[in-house]
BALOBA-1460 file (C-alpha; in Angstrom, 3 decimals):
// residues 189
<rec num="1" residu="m" x="7.215" y="-46.181" z="8.246"/>
<rec num="2" residu="p" x="8.889" y="-43.288" z="10.060"/>
<rec num="3" residu="f" x="6.798" y="-40.961" z="12.184"/>
<rec num="4" residu="n" x="7.845" y="-37.446" z="13.117"/>
<rec num="5" residu="i" x="6.292" y="-33.990" z="13.280"/>
<rec num="6" residu="p" x="6.639" y="-33.248" z="9.536"/>
<rec num="7" residu="i" x="4.923" y="-36.533" z="8.660"/>
<rec num="8" residu="a" x="2.266" y="-35.867" z="11.327"/>
<rec num="9" residu="l" x="1.537" y="-32.528" z="9.635"/>
<rec num="10" residu="t" x="1.184" y="-34.310" z="6.298"/>
<rec num="11" residu="w" x="-1.246" y="-36.815" z="7.841"/>
<rec num="12" residu="l" x="-3.145" y="-33.867" z="9.360"/>
<rec num="13" residu="r" x="-3.535" y="-32.434" z="5.863"/>
<rec num="14" residu="i" x="-4.974" y="-35.738" z="4.651"/>
<rec num="15" residu="a" x="-7.282" y="-35.930" z="7.687"/>
<rec num="16" residu="m" x="-8.618" y="-32.440" z="6.885"/>
<rec num="17" residu="i" x="-10.000" y="-33.598" z="3.528"/>
<rec num="18" residu="p" x="-13.111" y="-35.288" z="5.001"/>
<rec num="19" residu="l" x="-13.679" y="-32.162" z="7.147"/>
<rec num="20" residu="l" x="-13.503" y="-29.936" z="4.081"/>
<rec num="21" residu="v" x="-15.798" y="-32.153" z="2.020"/>
<rec num="22" residu="g" x="-18.136" y="-32.859" z="4.928"/>
<rec num="23" residu="l" x="-18.808" y="-29.164" z="5.460"/>
<rec num="24" residu="f" x="-20.614" y="-29.060" z="2.121"/>
<rec num="25" residu="y" x="-22.883" y="-31.959" z="3.045"/>
<rec num="26" residu="l" x="-24.140" y="-30.354" z="6.230"/>
<rec num="27" residu="p" x="-27.564" y="-28.756" z="5.957"/>
<rec num="28" residu="d" x="-27.391" y="-24.981" z="5.466"/>
<rec num="29" residu="a" x="-29.536" y="-24.574" z="8.578"/>
<rec num="30" residu="w" x="-26.662" y="-25.992" z="10.672"/>
<rec num="31" residu="t" x="-23.880" y="-23.752" z="9.430"/>
<rec num="32" residu="g" x="-25.331" y="-21.183" z="7.093"/>
<rec num="33" residu="s" x="-23.681" y="-20.853" z="3.720"/>
<rec num="34" residu="g" x="-21.442" y="-17.988" z="4.809"/>
<rec num="35" residu="w" x="-20.031" y="-19.839" z="7.823"/>
<rec num="36" residu="r" x="-19.532" y="-23.010" z="5.814"/>
<rec num="37" residu="d" x="-17.555" y="-21.121" z="3.186"/>
<rec num="38" residu="h" x="-15.572" y="-19.298" z="5.872"/>
<rec num="39" residu="i" x="-14.628" y="-22.537" z="7.694"/>
<rec num="40" residu="a" x="-13.775" y="-24.289" z="4.402"/>
<rec num="41" residu="a" x="-11.463" y="-21.461" z="3.348"/>
<rec num="42" residu="i" x="-9.727" y="-21.476" z="6.745"/>
<rec num="43" residu="a" x="-9.347" y="-25.274" z="6.644"/>
<rec num="44" residu="f" x="-7.768" y="-25.058" z="3.193"/>
<rec num="45" residu="i" x="-5.425" y="-22.267" z="4.300"/>
<rec num="46" residu="i" x="-4.340" y="-24.332" z="7.319"/>
<rec num="47" residu="a" x="-3.675" y="-27.277" z="5.013"/>
<rec num="48" residu="a" x="-1.656" y="-25.083" z="2.635"/>
<rec num="49" residu="v" x="0.413" y="-23.705" z="5.523"/>
<rec num="50" residu="t" x="1.109" y="-27.209" z="6.854"/>
<rec num="51" residu="d" x="2.288" y="-28.142" z="3.348"/>
<rec num="52" residu="w" x="4.971" y="-25.475" z="3.502"/>
<rec num="53" residu="f" x="5.706" y="-26.035" z="7.190"/>
<rec num="54" residu="d" x="6.167" y="-29.820" z="7.051"/>
<rec num="55" residu="g" x="8.786" y="-29.513" z="4.298"/>
<rec num="56" residu="y" x="10.554" y="-26.716" z="6.144"/>
<rec num="57" residu="l" x="10.673" y="-28.705" z="9.404"/>
<rec num="58" residu="a" x="11.769" y="-31.907" z="7.689"/>
<rec num="59" residu="r" x="14.739" y="-30.115" z="6.117"/>
<rec num="60" residu="r" x="15.551" y="-28.027" z="9.192"/>
<rec num="61" residu="w" x="15.445" y="-30.981" z="11.603"/>
<rec num="62" residu="n" x="16.999" y="-33.374" z="9.090"/>
<rec num="63" residu="q" x="13.896" y="-35.588" z="9.234"/>
<rec num="64" residu="t" x="13.450" y="-36.125" z="5.517"/>
<rec num="65" residu="s" x="12.496" y="-39.647" z="4.490"/>
<rec num="66" residu="a" x="11.473" y="-41.546" z="1.393"/>
<rec num="67" residu="f" x="8.033" y="-42.069" z="2.941"/>
<rec num="68" residu="g" x="7.630" y="-38.349" z="3.641"/>
<rec num="69" residu="a" x="8.769" y="-37.525" z="0.099"/>
<rec num="70" residu="f" x="6.078" y="-39.907" z="-1.184"/>
<rec num="71" residu="l" x="3.261" y="-38.868" z="1.168"/>
<rec num="72" residu="d" x="3.647" y="-35.072" z="0.918"/>
<rec num="73" residu="p" x="2.753" y="-34.693" z="-2.786"/>
<rec num="74" residu="v" x="-0.034" y="-37.260" z="-2.415"/>
<rec num="75" residu="a" x="-1.555" y="-35.198" z="0.403"/>
<rec num="76" residu="d" x="-1.237" y="-32.019" z="-1.667"/>
<rec num="77" residu="k" x="-2.918" y="-33.535" z="-4.701"/>
<rec num="78" residu="l" x="-5.735" y="-35.096" z="-2.655"/>
<rec num="79" residu="m" x="-6.463" y="-31.754" z="-0.977"/>
<rec num="80" residu="v" x="-6.424" y="-29.797" z="-4.245"/>
<rec num="81" residu="v" x="-8.565" y="-32.372" z="-6.069"/>
<rec num="82" residu="a" x="-11.101" y="-32.480" z="-3.218"/>
<rec num="83" residu="a" x="-11.322" y="-28.676" z="-3.178"/>
<rec num="84" residu="l" x="-11.656" y="-28.479" z="-6.977"/>
<rec num="85" residu="l" x="-14.463" y="-31.048" z="-6.950"/>
<rec num="86" residu="i" x="-16.283" y="-29.055" z="-4.264"/>
<rec num="87" residu="l" x="-15.830" y="-25.843" z="-6.262"/>
<rec num="88" residu="l" x="-16.987" y="-27.584" z="-9.417"/>
<rec num="89" residu="d" x="-20.112" y="-28.827" z="-7.628"/>
<rec num="90" residu="l" x="-20.797" y="-25.300" z="-6.346"/>
<rec num="91" residu="g" x="-20.345" y="-23.844" z="-9.831"/>
<rec num="92" residu="r" x="-17.411" y="-21.715" z="-8.715"/>
<rec num="93" residu="v" x="-14.848" y="-23.229" z="-11.065"/>
<rec num="94" residu="d" x="-15.182" y="-24.218" z="-14.703"/>
<rec num="95" residu="l" x="-15.140" y="-27.908" z="-15.630"/>
<rec num="96" residu="l" x="-12.325" y="-27.391" z="-18.152"/>
<rec num="97" residu="i" x="-10.107" y="-25.732" z="-15.539"/>
<rec num="98" residu="a" x="-10.734" y="-28.537" z="-13.043"/>
<rec num="99" residu="l" x="-10.004" y="-31.180" z="-15.687"/>
<rec num="100" residu="v" x="-6.800" y="-29.444" z="-16.790"/>
<rec num="101" residu="i" x="-5.468" y="-29.143" z="-13.234"/>
<rec num="102" residu="i" x="-6.485" y="-32.645" z="-12.134"/>
<rec num="103" residu="g" x="-5.321" y="-34.192" z="-15.418"/>
<rec num="104" residu="r" x="-1.927" y="-32.510" z="-15.125"/>
<rec num="105" residu="e" x="-1.496" y="-33.726" z="-11.556"/>
<rec num="106" residu="l" x="-2.220" y="-37.321" z="-12.584"/>
<rec num="107" residu="t" x="0.005" y="-37.092" z="-15.668"/>
<rec num="108" residu="i" x="3.006" y="-35.593" z="-13.884"/>
<rec num="109" residu="s" x="2.654" y="-37.963" z="-10.919"/>
<rec num="110" residu="a" x="2.673" y="-40.939" z="-13.266"/>
<rec num="111" residu="l" x="5.567" y="-39.456" z="-15.235"/>
<rec num="112" residu="r" x="7.616" y="-38.907" z="-12.067"/>
<rec num="113" residu="e" x="6.916" y="-42.442" z="-10.887"/>
<rec num="114" residu="w" x="7.988" y="-43.888" z="-14.228"/>
<rec num="115" residu="m" x="11.084" y="-41.689" z="-14.421"/>
<rec num="116" residu="a" x="12.076" y="-42.735" z="-10.885"/>
<rec num="117" residu="k" x="11.626" y="-46.374" z="-11.851"/>
<rec num="118" residu="i" x="14.067" y="-46.010" z="-14.752"/>
<rec num="119" residu="g" x="16.532" y="-43.999" z="-12.656"/>
<rec num="120" residu="a" x="15.928" y="-40.627" z="-14.291"/>
<rec num="121" residu="a" x="13.922" y="-38.848" z="-11.583"/>
<rec num="122" residu="s" x="16.160" y="-35.780" z="-11.712"/>
<rec num="123" residu="s" x="14.833" y="-35.075" z="-15.222"/>
<rec num="124" residu="v" x="11.439" y="-34.184" z="-13.760"/>
<rec num="125" residu="a" x="12.491" y="-32.642" z="-10.451"/>
<rec num="126" residu="v" x="10.281" y="-29.852" z="-9.131"/>
<rec num="127" residu="h" x="10.834" y="-26.655" z="-11.101"/>
<rec num="128" residu="r" x="9.968" y="-23.082" z="-10.132"/>
<rec num="129" residu="l" x="7.237" y="-23.069" z="-12.800"/>
<rec num="130" residu="g" x="5.472" y="-25.799" z="-10.821"/>
<rec num="131" residu="k" x="5.967" y="-23.790" z="-7.651"/>
<rec num="132" residu="f" x="4.337" y="-20.720" z="-9.228"/>
<rec num="133" residu="k" x="1.433" y="-22.917" z="-10.338"/>
<rec num="134" residu="t" x="1.060" y="-24.268" z="-6.820"/>
<rec num="135" residu="a" x="1.188" y="-20.778" z="-5.295"/>
<rec num="136" residu="a" x="-1.527" y="-19.540" z="-7.676"/>
<rec num="137" residu="q" x="-3.705" y="-22.559" z="-6.790"/>
<rec num="138" residu="m" x="-3.132" y="-22.200" z="-3.056"/>
<rec num="139" residu="v" x="-4.351" y="-18.592" z="-3.133"/>
<rec num="140" residu="a" x="-7.133" y="-19.140" z="-5.689"/>
<rec num="141" residu="i" x="-8.807" y="-22.092" z="-3.979"/>
<rec num="142" residu="p" x="-9.468" y="-20.465" z="-0.578"/>
<rec num="143" residu="c" x="-10.686" y="-17.325" z="-2.379"/>
<rec num="144" residu="l" x="-13.135" y="-19.455" z="-4.352"/>
<rec num="145" residu="l" x="-14.173" y="-21.389" z="-1.242"/>
<rec num="146" residu="y" x="-14.744" y="-18.167" z="0.715"/>
<rec num="147" residu="w" x="-16.629" y="-16.505" z="-2.180"/>
<rec num="148" residu="q" x="-17.543" y="-13.388" z="-0.201"/>
<rec num="149" residu="p" x="-15.941" y="-9.944" z="-0.461"/>
<rec num="150" residu="i" x="-13.306" y="-8.962" z="2.085"/>
<rec num="151" residu="e" x="-13.505" y="-5.216" z="2.590"/>
<rec num="152" residu="d" x="-13.737" y="-3.993" z="-1.015"/>
<rec num="153" residu="v" x="-11.857" y="-6.943" z="-2.518"/>
<rec num="154" residu="s" x="-13.871" y="-9.495" z="-4.476"/>
<rec num="155" residu="t" x="-12.555" y="-12.946" z="-3.557"/>
<rec num="156" residu="r" x="-14.626" y="-14.282" z="-6.459"/>
<rec num="157" residu="l" x="-12.689" y="-12.163" z="-8.934"/>
<rec num="158" residu="v" x="-9.281" y="-12.764" z="-7.315"/>
<rec num="159" residu="g" x="-9.941" y="-16.499" z="-7.089"/>
<rec num="160" residu="t" x="-11.246" y="-16.734" z="-10.656"/>
<rec num="161" residu="v" x="-8.295" y="-14.838" z="-12.122"/>
<rec num="162" residu="l" x="-5.779" y="-16.861" z="-10.112"/>
<rec num="163" residu="i" x="-7.353" y="-20.226" z="-10.961"/>
<rec num="164" residu="i" x="-7.151" y="-19.280" z="-14.656"/>
<rec num="165" residu="v" x="-3.498" y="-18.313" z="-14.126"/>
<rec num="166" residu="a" x="-2.980" y="-21.639" z="-12.315"/>
<rec num="167" residu="a" x="-4.563" y="-23.531" z="-15.234"/>
<rec num="168" residu="i" x="-2.288" y="-21.761" z="-17.729"/>
<rec num="169" residu="l" x="0.765" y="-22.481" z="-15.563"/>
<rec num="170" residu="t" x="-0.485" y="-26.050" z="-15.206"/>
<rec num="171" residu="v" x="-0.369" y="-26.624" z="-18.956"/>
<rec num="172" residu="w" x="2.918" y="-24.761" z="-19.277"/>
<rec num="173" residu="s" x="4.597" y="-26.741" z="-16.475"/>
<rec num="174" residu="m" x="3.240" y="-30.027" z="-17.836"/>
<rec num="175" residu="c" x="4.776" y="-29.228" z="-21.232"/>
<rec num="176" residu="y" x="8.039" y="-28.345" z="-19.499"/>
<rec num="177" residu="y" x="8.169" y="-31.642" z="-17.572"/>
<rec num="178" residu="l" x="7.192" y="-33.679" z="-20.630"/>
<rec num="179" residu="q" x="9.894" y="-31.931" z="-22.672"/>
<rec num="180" residu="k" x="12.482" y="-32.747" z="-19.988"/>
<rec num="181" residu="a" x="11.370" y="-36.396" z="-19.918"/>
<rec num="182" residu="w" x="11.036" y="-36.765" z="-23.701"/>
<rec num="183" residu="p" x="14.606" y="-37.938" z="-24.389"/>
<rec num="184" residu="e" x="14.259" y="-40.740" z="-21.820"/>
<rec num="185" residu="m" x="10.769" y="-41.610" z="-23.049"/>
<rec num="186" residu="r" x="12.031" y="-41.792" z="-26.616"/>
<rec num="187" residu="s" x="15.077" y="-43.886" z="-25.815"/>
<rec num="188" residu="r" x="12.982" y="-46.374" z="-23.784"/>
<rec num="189" residu="s" x="10.199" y="-46.873" z="-26.329"/>
């Protein structure tokens, strides 16, 4: 298993998951709801930035590896799922939206694994539609974690609108990837 700065950043993202979840198990008297939400939003933003930064550094320093390519999306999905479950528990995201996003992540991960196994991974390579979905999620989730207005901007409203957009893009991108994989799926069944 290679170890370099990009992979260290990915491991940092994974290590931040217990911090994020743990914040919501602390008694309110210790942190106060506002501080807890503030710290959770910052932790998620740091994780989202390391997601971009580790890929950038790996390409820039020519430190890409099969292990890094495996671990990076796993870290992303774990962080998003953990945050969605927290938001679901807090009543800040709808169950259907959480199920759609989590279900898509599981489906596309399994599809990519299967397509790689049969030598057709390029059929389900990352597409800009998936990137737009990820961007919407990565802005929506910290807004929903923060939950308090910033100046005159309602993070509740921004987060809610963007998570709905992310859910729509989630379904759309899943259909896109399934359509791309369909010929291989059909020929192998």
